[in-house]
C-alpha positions as CSV (number, residue, x, y, z in Angstrom):
1,M,-6.7,4.8,14.2
2,I,-7.8,6.1,11.2
3,R,-11.9,7.1,10.6
4,I,-12.6,8.3,7.6
5,K,-16.0,9.4,7.0
6,N,-17.5,9.8,3.5
7,L,-15.2,11.6,2.0
8,D,-15.5,12.5,-1.8
9,M,-12.9,14.0,-4.1
10,T,-13.3,15.2,-8.0
11,Y,-10.4,16.3,-10.1
12,R,-11.2,18.6,-12.4
13,S,-9.6,20.2,-15.1
14,V,-10.6,22.4,-17.7
15,N,-12.8,20.6,-20.1
16,N,-13.2,17.3,-18.2
17,E,-13.9,16.5,-14.6
18,H,-13.9,12.3,-12.3
19,H,-15.3,11.8,-9.3
20,A,-12.4,9.8,-7.9
21,V,-13.5,8.6,-4.7
22,R,-17.6,8.6,-4.1
23,G,-18.7,8.9,-0.1
24,V,-16.3,6.3,1.1
25,S,-16.3,5.5,4.7
26,L,-13.8,3.4,6.8
27,A,-12.1,2.8,10.2
28,V,-9.3,1.6,10.5
29,E,-8.4,0.5,14.4
30,T,-4.6,0.5,16.5
31,G,-2.6,-2.2,15.0
32,Q,-4.6,-3.2,12.1
33,F,-3.6,-3.7,8.2
34,Y,-6.1,-2.5,6.5
35,T,-5.9,-2.8,2.5
36,L,-7.9,-1.0,-0.1
37,L,-7.8,-3.5,-2.8
38,G,-8.8,-2.7,-6.9
39,P,-8.4,-2.0,-10.0
40,S,-6.4,1.3,-11.5
41,G,-8.7,4.1,-11.1
42,C,-10.8,2.7,-8.9
43,G,-9.8,5.2,-6.2
44,K,-7.7,3.8,-3.8
45,T,-4.8,5.3,-4.3
46,T,-7.0,8.9,-4.1
47,T,-7.9,8.3,-0.7
48,L,-4.7,7.1,0.4
49,R,-3.7,10.3,-0.8
50,C,-6.1,12.2,1.1
51,V,-5.3,10.7,4.4
52,A,-1.6,11.4,3.4
53,G,-2.7,15.4,2.9
54,L,-1.5,15.2,-0.5
55,E,-4.5,15.6,-1.9
56,E,-7.7,18.0,-0.2
57,P,-10.7,16.2,-0.7
58,D,-14.1,18.0,-1.6
59,S,-15.9,16.9,0.9
60,G,-16.0,14.2,4.1
61,T,-13.8,13.8,7.6
62,I,-10.5,12.4,8.3
63,E,-9.1,11.0,11.8
64,V,-5.2,10.3,12.0
65,G,-4.8,9.2,15.2
66,D,-6.8,10.7,18.1
67,E,-6.3,14.5,15.8
68,L,-8.9,15.5,13.2
69,V,-7.1,16.5,10.6
70,Y,-9.6,17.5,7.8
71,S,-13.3,18.7,8.2
72,S,-15.1,20.0,5.1
73,D,-17.9,20.9,7.7
74,A,-15.1,22.9,10.2
75,G,-13.5,24.5,7.8
76,L,-10.1,22.3,9.0
77,W,-7.0,21.2,7.0
78,T,-3.9,19.8,8.4
79,D,-1.1,20.0,5.9
80,P,0.8,16.7,5.9
81,F,3.9,17.2,8.0
82,N,2.1,18.2,10.7
83,R,0.1,14.7,10.4
84,D,1.1,11.5,12.6
85,I,1.7,9.2,9.5
86,G,5.1,8.1,7.6
87,M,4.3,6.9,3.5
88,V,6.4,4.7,1.6
89,F,5.6,5.7,-2.1
90,Q,5.5,3.3,-5.5
91,S,8.5,4.9,-6.3
92,Y,10.5,4.6,-2.8
93,A,11.0,8.0,-4.4
94,I,14.3,7.9,-2.4
95,W,17.0,10.2,-2.7
96,P,19.7,9.2,-5.5
97,H,22.8,11.7,-4.4
98,M,22.4,10.4,-0.6
99,T,23.6,7.4,1.4
100,V,21.4,4.8,3.0
101,F,21.8,6.6,6.5
102,D,20.9,10.2,4.7
103,N,18.5,9.6,3.0
104,V,16.3,8.1,6.3
105,A,18.4,10.6,8.8
106,F,16.8,13.5,6.5
107,P,12.8,13.9,8.3
108,L,14.9,13.7,11.3
109,R,16.9,16.9,9.9
110,Q,13.8,19.0,8.9
111,M,11.8,18.3,12.6
112,K,11.2,21.8,14.5
113,P,12.9,21.7,17.0
114,R,15.5,19.4,15.1
115,P,16.8,15.9,17.4
116,A,20.1,16.2,18.7
117,R,23.0,14.6,15.7
118,S,23.6,11.7,18.6
119,E,19.7,11.1,19.0
120,I,19.3,11.5,14.7
121,H,22.6,8.4,14.8
122,E,20.5,6.5,17.5
123,R,17.0,6.6,15.9
124,V,18.9,5.9,11.9
125,M,20.2,3.2,12.8
126,R,17.6,1.8,14.5
127,V,15.7,1.5,12.4
128,L,18.1,0.2,9.9
129,S,18.7,-2.4,11.8
130,L,15.0,-3.4,11.9
131,V,15.2,-3.8,8.4
132,Q,18.2,-5.2,8.2
133,L,20.3,-2.2,6.8
134,D,22.6,-1.2,9.2
135,E,25.5,-2.6,7.7
136,L,24.8,-0.5,4.8
137,A,24.5,2.8,6.1
138,D,27.0,4.7,4.5
139,R,26.3,3.0,0.9
140,P,25.2,5.4,-1.7
141,A,21.0,4.9,-2.2
142,P,21.4,3.7,-6.0
143,F,24.0,0.6,-5.3
144,L,20.6,-0.8,-3.5
145,S,19.1,-4.0,-5.3
146,G,15.3,-3.2,-5.6
147,G,14.3,-5.3,-2.5
148,Q,17.0,-2.7,-0.2
149,Q,15.6,-0.2,-1.8
150,Q,12.1,-0.7,-0.4
151,R,13.1,-1.6,3.0
152,L,14.9,1.5,3.1
153,A,11.5,4.0,1.7
154,L,10.1,1.9,4.6
155,A,12.9,2.6,6.8
156,R,12.5,6.1,6.2
157,A,8.6,6.2,6.6
158,L,9.4,4.6,10.0
159,V,12.1,7.4,11.6
160,R,9.6,9.8,13.1
161,E,8.2,6.5,15.1
162,P,4.5,7.6,13.3
163,K,1.2,6.4,14.5
164,V,-0.1,5.2,11.3
165,L,2.0,3.9,8.4
166,L,0.7,4.5,4.7
167,L,1.8,2.0,1.8
168,D,1.2,2.9,-1.5
169,E,2.2,-0.4,-3.7
170,P,5.3,-0.3,-2.2
171,L,6.4,-3.5,-3.7
172,S,5.0,-3.7,-7.0
173,N,8.6,-3.3,-8.5
174,L,9.7,-6.1,-7.0
175,D,10.2,-9.4,-9.4
176,A,7.5,-11.9,-8.2
177,K,10.5,-14.3,-6.0
178,L,11.6,-11.3,-3.8
179,R,7.3,-10.1,-4.0
180,D,6.4,-12.9,-2.4
181,E,9.5,-12.4,0.1
182,M,8.7,-8.9,0.7
183,R,5.3,-9.9,2.1
184,T,6.1,-11.4,5.0
185,E,8.7,-9.3,5.9
186,L,6.3,-6.0,5.8
187,R,4.0,-7.9,7.0
188,D,5.3,-9.2,10.0
189,L,7.9,-6.0,10.7
190,V,5.0,-3.8,10.9
191,K,3.0,-6.4,13.6
192,R,5.6,-6.5,15.7
193,L,5.9,-2.6,16.1
194,N,2.3,-2.5,16.0
195,L,1.8,0.1,13.4
196,T,-1.9,0.8,12.0
197,T,-1.2,0.2,8.7
198,L,-3.5,1.4,5.4
199,F,-2.4,-0.2,2.2
200,V,-3.3,0.0,-1.0
201,T,-2.8,-2.6,-4.0
202,H,-4.5,-4.0,-7.2
203,E,-2.9,-7.8,-6.2
204,Q,-5.2,-9.8,-4.6
205,I,-2.5,-11.9,-3.4
206,E,-1.4,-9.1,-1.7
207,A,-3.9,-8.5,-0.3
208,L,-5.2,-11.7,1.5
209,T,-2.0,-12.5,2.7
210,M,-1.2,-9.5,4.6
211,S,-4.5,-8.1,5.8
212,D,-6.1,-7.9,8.7
213,R,-9.5,-6.4,6.7
214,I,-9.8,-5.6,2.7
215,G,-12.1,-3.3,1.4
216,V,-12.6,-3.5,-2.5
217,M,-12.8,-1.4,-4.5
218,K,-14.9,0.2,-7.6
219,D,-15.6,3.3,-9.6
220,G,-15.1,5.3,-5.8
221,K,-16.5,3.3,-4.1
222,I,-16.3,0.4,-1.7
223,V,-18.3,-2.2,-2.3
224,Q,-17.2,-5.0,0.2
225,E,-15.7,-4.4,3.6
226,G,-14.6,-7.5,5.3
227,T,-11.5,-10.2,6.4
228,P,-9.6,-11.9,4.2
229,A,-11.8,-15.1,4.5
230,E,-15.0,-13.5,3.8
231,I,-14.2,-11.5,1.1
232,Y,-12.8,-14.2,-1.0
233,G,-14.9,-16.8,0.2
234,K,-18.5,-14.7,0.5
235,P,-18.4,-12.0,-2.1
236,S,-20.8,-10.0,-1.7
237,H,-20.9,-8.8,-5.3
238,P,-20.6,-10.4,-8.7
239,F,-17.0,-7.8,-9.0
240,V,-16.0,-9.2,-5.6
241,A,-16.3,-12.1,-7.0
242,D,-14.8,-12.1,-10.6
243,F,-12.1,-9.4,-8.9
244,I,-10.1,-12.4,-6.5
245,G,-10.2,-15.4,-7.8
246,K,-11.0,-17.2,-10.1
247,T,-15.1,-17.3,-10.0
248,N,-17.7,-19.2,-12.2
249,F,-21.3,-17.4,-13.3
250,V,-24.2,-19.2,-14.0
251,K,-27.5,-17.0,-14.3
252,G,-30.4,-18.6,-13.3
253,K,-34.0,-17.4,-12.0
254,V,-35.1,-18.0,-8.4
255,S,-37.3,-20.7,-8.2
256,T,-38.2,-21.3,-4.7
257,A,-36.8,-18.2,-2.5
258,G,-38.7,-19.5,0.4
259,R,-35.0,-20.8,2.5
260,D,-35.1,-24.1,3.6
261,A,-34.1,-26.4,6.5
262,D,-30.4,-25.7,5.6
263,G,-31.3,-21.8,4.5
264,L,-30.9,-22.3,0.9
265,I,-32.9,-20.7,-2.2
266,S,-33.6,-23.1,-5.8
267,V,-32.1,-21.5,-8.2
268,D,-33.0,-22.6,-12.0
269,T,-30.6,-22.2,-14.2
270,E,-29.5,-23.7,-17.7
271,I,-27.3,-26.9,-15.8
272,G,-30.7,-27.7,-13.5
273,V,-31.1,-26.5,-10.4
274,L,-29.2,-25.1,-8.1
275,Q,-29.8,-24.6,-4.2
276,S,-27.7,-22.2,-3.3
277,R,-26.6,-19.3,-0.3
278,I,-27.3,-16.2,-0.4
279,T,-26.2,-12.6,-0.2
280,D,-29.8,-10.9,-0.7
281,E,-33.9,-11.4,0.0
282,F,-34.8,-12.6,-2.9
283,S,-38.8,-13.6,-5.0
284,D,-39.5,-16.2,-6.8
285,G,-38.6,-15.3,-10.9
286,D,-35.8,-12.9,-9.8
287,D,-32.8,-12.9,-12.0
288,V,-29.7,-13.9,-10.1
289,L,-26.0,-15.0,-11.1
290,V,-24.9,-18.1,-9.2
291,V,-21.2,-17.9,-8.3
292,I,-18.7,-21.1,-7.1
293,R,-15.1,-21.1,-7.2
294,P,-13.2,-23.9,-9.4
295,E,-11.8,-25.4,-6.3
296,C,-14.7,-26.2,-4.3
297,I,-16.1,-28.0,-7.1
298,E,-16.0,-32.3,-6.5
299,L,-15.7,-35.2,-8.7
300,D,-18.7,-37.0,-7.6
301,S,-19.4,-41.1,-7.8
302,G,-22.5,-40.9,-9.7
303,A,-24.7,-41.5,-7.4
304,G,-27.2,-39.1,-8.3
305,S,-29.1,-39.0,-4.7
306,C,-27.8,-35.4,-3.5
307,S,-28.9,-32.2,-5.2
308,N,-26.3,-29.8,-6.8
309,V,-24.8,-33.2,-9.2
310,F,-24.7,-32.4,-13.0
311,E,-23.5,-33.8,-15.7
312,G,-20.3,-32.4,-18.4
313,T,-17.9,-33.7,-20.4
314,V,-14.2,-32.8,-20.1
315,G,-13.2,-29.9,-22.7
316,S,-9.4,-29.1,-21.9
317,L,-7.0,-30.1,-18.7
318,S,-4.3,-28.3,-17.8
319,F,-1.3,-29.3,-15.2
320,L,-0.3,-26.9,-13.0
321,G,2.1,-28.5,-10.2
322,N,-0.3,-28.7,-7.7
323,L,-3.6,-28.7,-9.2
324,V,-5.4,-29.9,-12.6
325,D,-7.4,-27.0,-14.1
326,C,-10.1,-27.7,-16.0
327,A,-13.2,-27.0,-18.3
328,V,-15.9,-28.8,-18.3
329,N,-18.9,-28.3,-20.6
330,V,-22.4,-29.2,-19.0
331,G,-24.7,-28.3,-21.8
332,E,-23.9,-24.9,-22.9
333,Q,-22.4,-24.0,-19.6
334,A,-18.3,-24.1,-19.9
335,L,-17.2,-24.4,-15.5
336,Q,-13.7,-24.5,-14.1
337,V,-13.0,-27.0,-12.1
338,Q,-9.5,-27.0,-10.0
339,L,-8.6,-30.7,-9.0
340,V,-5.9,-31.8,-7.0
341,P,-3.4,-34.8,-8.5
342,P,-2.8,-36.8,-9.5
343,V,-6.5,-37.2,-11.1
344,A,-7.7,-40.3,-13.4
345,I,-9.3,-38.4,-15.9
346,Q,-8.8,-37.7,-19.6
347,T,-9.7,-34.7,-22.4
348,G,-13.7,-35.9,-23.4
349,A,-14.0,-37.9,-20.8
350,V,-18.2,-37.8,-18.8
351,V,-17.8,-37.3,-15.4
352,Q,-20.3,-35.4,-12.7
353,L,-19.4,-32.8,-11.3
354,Y,-21.4,-31.9,-7.2
355,L,-21.8,-28.5,-6.5
356,P,-21.8,-28.1,-2.9
357,P,-25.0,-26.1,-1.8
358,D,-22.8,-24.1,0.7
359,S,-20.2,-23.2,-1.6
360,C,-23.1,-21.9,-4.4
361,I,-24.1,-17.9,-3.8
362,A,-26.3,-16.4,-5.3
363,M,-26.2,-12.7,-5.2
364,R,-28.1,-10.2,-8.2
365,G,-25.8,-9.7,-11.2
């Protein structure tokens, strides 16, 4: 497991300081795959490096496994090599002058006491077999493909049989097709080994497809934490809704804050009254943003008897293979709509759009 409480970290130079991590707390349970997701500079890698012992925080506590490895109150600091972790860096950090075997054996050869040569050989070959590199044990490391180098870095992190695996954007250097393949391989491997994993990425697809839980970071803080389905389907912050997937934002004011029998409130917007779910308690007249995913908007039959039905004009159509991406103008508001082909509409067509109330979420801007 990993436990982080109230972690704070500031980078300081002669003329400047940057508050990189601001009171971050999280818990990764044994065997769980937890992802820190966010844009560059949000503090996710700094948090990971603090867990690894590569950065010393200003305050907070960090537990790895059952061991407290950092506590500002207790004045406790455990060196990186004494933490029960394996780490894969974004650059892989593979030694080019060594063979595949020697790269993986290096951590074992640095241990005190050092394992016997036979044990080192057995452990190295076992982990190389796990990542399907056992037949390349004698190959010089620079002669590997990008995907093979990524698996080599993973094998080196696993050979000490750590309790915790730390992954710092390990797939970012791979091409798109190989990255897709490695996502599945990596997820399956750590689950098979029941490894507690803390993963850092800015790629939303990686986070959604690989994680048990996601912490979305912005400006050094975790702004929302949850399962992939919760993060995507029930964002509680405009940044989360905007950062993960495509989202429509409709500005409005709460007209009826009291919830109806379905738990919905009414919001006056420039396209009309929207019945919406909420992420917080509101009062009449509060400014809000109503968010709805493009794939949740439907073409309506035009019956006009239900709520959240609006007339619009198709401004553009883009065929993307498995979907058709539309821009529909409803008054002054342009709504992105994703439809499954075949779609019998054209640019300039007048359509009725249905925005399912349960898919509309009102939140503070």
